[in-house]
C-alpha positions in Angstrom: 140.8 84.0 126.5 137.1 83.6 125.6 136.5 87.4 124.4 140.1 86.5 122.2 138.3 83.6 120.3 134.5 85.9 119.7 136.8 88.4 118.3 138.5 85.9 115.8 135.3 84.6 114.9 133.7 88.2 114.5 136.8 88.2 112.1 135.8 85.3 110.0 133.0 86.5 109.8 134.1 90.3 109.1 136.4 88.7 106.4 133.4 86.9 104.2 131.4 90.1 104.4 133.9 91.7 102.4 135.0 88.6 100.5 131.4 89.4 99.3 130.8 93.1 99.0 134.2 92.7 96.6 132.4 90.7 94.3 129.4 91.9 94.1 131.5 95.8 93.2 133.9 93.5 90.7 130.7 91.9 89.0 128.5 95.2 89.4 131.9 97.2 87.7 132.5 94.1 84.7 131.5 94.8 80.9 128.9 92.7 80.6 129.5 92.5 77.2 132.5 90.9 77.4 132.7 87.1 78.4 134.5 86.5 82.5 136.5 84.2 82.5 135.7 80.9 84.2 138.8 81.3 86.0 136.8 84.6 88.2 133.5 82.0 88.4 136.1 79.8 90.2 137.7 81.8 92.4 134.7 83.3 93.3 133.0 79.9 93.5 135.5 78.9 96.2 135.5 81.9 98.0 131.6 81.9 98.8 131.2 78.7 99.3 127.3 79.0 99.9 126.0 80.7 96.9 127.8 78.6 94.2 125.8 76.0 95.9 122.4 78.1 96.1 123.4 79.5 92.6 123.8 76.0 91.4 120.5 75.0 92.7 119.9 77.1 90.5 116.6 79.3 92.3 113.2 80.4 91.7 113.8 83.9 93.2 116.8 86.1 92.2 119.7 86.3 95.1 120.2 90.0 96.6 123.7 90.6 97.5 122.1 91.4 101.2 121.4 87.5 101.0 124.9 86.3 100.2 126.7 88.6 101.9 124.9 87.3 105.1 125.3 83.8 104.3 128.7 84.4 103.3 129.4 85.7 106.4 128.3 83.4 108.8 129.5 80.3 106.3 133.1 82.3 107.2 132.3 82.2 110.4 131.8 78.6 110.8 134.3 78.2 109.3 136.5 80.3 112.0 134.0 78.0 114.7 136.3 74.8 113.4 139.8 76.2 112.5 140.0 78.0 116.1 137.8 74.7 118.1 141.3 73.2 115.9 143.6 76.0 117.3 142.4 75.3 120.9 142.8 71.9 121.0 145.8 71.3 119.0 147.3 74.0 122.0 145.8 71.7 124.3 147.6 68.9 123.2 151.0 70.1 123.1 150.2 71.1 127.0 150.0 68.2 127.8 152.8 66.2 126.1 155.7 68.8 127.6 
């Protein structure tokens, strides 16, 4: 059971990395002369919450793709851990009530 939870958390972290990579590819391939719509930035901020918070604080050093991808993977891993603990708690409460 523990290996399954660890595997699911790893999937969450991998998903965070893939989401970050997809946004990096999107922003690298868009035309810089055309303004990006606010909806795109809002969606990117929602799917990369830690990167959005860091950019909001306006860091002195530029953020690289690697740092944002690692931070996003860690954020998704923590989110996955929370979801898995909630699922485990819910599953236990259902077993107790039966």
